[in-house]
N, C-alpha and C positions, 0 to 999 in steps of 0.2 A: 219295135225292133226285137228280133228273135236271134238267139245264138244256138247253134246246133253243134254238138260234139259227137262224132262217130268214131268208135274205137277201131283198133286194128287187130283184133283177136281173130283166131281161127273161126271160120264159119260165117263171117260177115260178108254179105253180097252188096257191093256198092251200087249196083244197077237200080234196085228199088229205092234206095236212098236218093240217088240223083234224079230219078223220075219224080219222086215226091217234091224235091227241091224245085224242079222245073215247073211243077204245077203251082207251087207256092209263089214262084217268081211271076207266072202269068197272072196270078191273082193280085199282084201288087205288093206282096209281102217283102219287107226289107229284112235281110238276115246275113249272118256271117257263119260260115262253116269252118269248124276246127276239126282236124282229123288226127288219128293215131296211126300206128304201123308196127306194133310190137311183134306180131307173128311173122311178117315179112322180114323184119330185122333179125329175128332169131334164125330164120332159114338162111339168109345171106351170111350171117356171122358163122354159122356152122360150115357153109360152103367154102368160106375164106379161111377156115382153120382157126377162127377166133370165137369159140363158143361163148354164148352170153353167160354172164355171171349175175345171178339174182341173189340179193342179200336181204336180211331182215334188219331194219334199223333198230336202234335202242328204243324208239318210240312205238315199235311194233308194226311198221309199215314195210311192205315188200318194195324193193327198189332195184333198178338195174345199175350195177356198178359200171360207170362210164369213164374209162381212161381215154386218152387221146385217140387211140386206134379204134376203139369202140365208137367213139363219137363220129369218126369219119365214116364208118359203116352206117351208123344211124342217119347221117346226113344223106348218104346215097339213097336210102330207102325213103325217108320222110320227105326230103326236099326234092328228090328226083322221081323215082318210079311212082310213088303213091300220090304225091301232090299233083304232078303233071297228069297222072292217069285220071284223077278226079276232074281236073280242069278239062281234059279231052272228052270225058263222058258228058259233062255239062254243056260244053260247046256243041256237041252233037245233038243236044236237046234244045239248042237255040238260047242257051243261057250264057251271057257274056262274062264268063268266069275268068278271074285272074288269080294265079297262085303265088303266095308269098310264104316264106318262113319267118319266124320271129326275128331272124337276123336282119332281114331286108328293111331298110329304113328305121332300124331299131324299133321294129313293130312291137316286140315283146322284150322287156328289159328287166333285169333284176340282179341280185347278188349271186356270185358263184360260191359254192360250198366246196372248198378245195379238199376237205377230208370229211369222212362220215364215220360215225360210230355204229358198229353192227354187233349183233349177237350171233355167235357161231359156236355150236356145240356147248351152249350154256355159258359161254364166256364173252365178255365184251372185247372188241378189237377195233382199232382205228385204221381205216383204209385211207391212204393219201393219194394225191394225183387224180382226184375225181373231177369230172366236168359236169356236175349237176348244180342246180340252183332252183330258184323259184321266181315267178313273175311278180314284180312290184309295180311296173308301169307299162301301160299300153299307149302306143302312139295313136291316139284317137283322131288326131288331125289327119293323119295318113288314111285311116280307115274311112273317115267321112269324105275325104277328098275323092276316094275311089267310088264309094257308094253314091255320092252325089253326081259323079260322072257317069253313073249307070252300070258300074261293074258289080259283080258278085264276088266277094272275097273268100278264097279258100286258104286257110292258114294251117301251117304245121310248125311244131317245134323243129329245131332248137330255138332258143332265145339268145340274146346277147347280154353278157354281164356288164356291170358298170365299168369294169376295166377291159372291155372290148374283146372278151373271149367267148366263143360259142359255148353254150351250156344246155344240157339235156334237162328239160323241165317236164313235169307231169302234164299231160294233155288235158285231163279233166279240170285240174286246178287252173291251168292257163285259160281254158274256156270260161271258167267261173270268173276269173279276173277280167276277161274280155267283156262278159256280160255286165259285170259291175261297172266297168269303165264307160261302156256305151249306154248305160241306163236301160238295158234290155228288160222287157216285161217278163220274158220267160227264157229259161235255159233248158234245152232238151239234151240229155246224155244218153246216147244209144250204144248198146254193147251186145254181146252174144248171150245175154240172159234177159228174162222178162223184167227184171228190176231187183230189188232187195228181196231175198228169199230167207224165210226162217230156217229152212233146211236146204243147203246148197245142192243136195241130190234130188230134190223134189221141186220142179218148177211150178207145181200147183200150190206151193206154200208162199206164193207172192204176198208181200205186205203192200196193200194197195195205197195206203195213205199214212203219212207220218206227220204228227204235229211238230212244228218247229221246236217246241220246248223239249221234245223227246229225241232230238237228233243224237245227242251224246250216247244215250243208251242203245240206240240202234247202230251207232258206230261200233259199239262193243260186240254187237251181233254179227256185223259184216265180216266177211272172210276174204283174204287175198286182195285182188284189185278193187273189189267193191268198197273196201275201206277208203280208198282215195276218192271214190265217187261220192260217198257220203260226206267226206270232208269237203270236197269241192262244193257240194250242195249247201253245206253250212256256210262256207265262205261267200258264196253267191248271195244267199239270203241275207247274211250280215251286211253285205255291200248294198243291199237295196233291191235286188232282183225279186220280183213278186212271186215267182213260182219256178220250181225245178222239178223236172220229170225224168226219172230213170227208166228207160224203156228198151224194148227189144228191137234190134236192127234187122232181125231175120224174118220179119213178117212183111206182108204187103203193105204199102203206104205207111211205113214205120213212123214217119214224122207226124203225119196227120192222125194216126192212131194214138200216138203219144199225147198230142194236143187235145184229143178227145177224152183223155184221162186213163188210157190203158198203160199200165206200168205202175211205178211207185211215185206218187205225187207228194211233194212237200211244198206247201204254200204258206206264206207269211200270214199270220192271223190279222184280220181286219179289226182294228180296235174301235170301240164305240167313242164318239166324240165326247 
């Protein structure tokens, strides 16, 4: 089993990703695709007069503040335009794709974080009315039901909270939880950079391999959204996933290139008996 997460940042072309998925499908590979949609969400938010608000949490991670109105815009993009757009592309390649959000069938479930503590202008501040959370449970019965019936599952946030409210969850960490729950051998996280870079302004500074024991120090090295990807990698490996690859979605055959080792590879150490 393979789980692929493709981001939604500017510069990502989904056509090569879908072509690669179609090739894997023809080869008999079983996989789940999880996708993002941040750039399109930002564009629509601005058009609707509700500009996105990004905050830095007290733990140092960048996060989208998601009040109810923002959540509804988020759902328009993730559950509508992007999810169904990917399903359409895959169907055109003879892949029997079916698109679901984490809300459907309680596919992705977890606690809601009603308030978040952020750091703004050097001061801590509590924001209330937030609709964010994290994935604790994956409805693996539903996933296996669809896969065993021959479908390819395309998944997007949001998730559903324990108290039945839609919540914005991080796509990378949701994919990590999905990979863990399904017992996936590998998790591929595709974005608009080649992987973890020592210098964010120099794509040639790619870190090709990270020892699992050194993840925390590389977490300190990561900047912006890459922090969440490294955190997701750590959570996936802790859950039993054998290998996580952070790779570039902008190249030809992005998934197969990632699986061949192009990108930042983090693999669990094989211990001697």
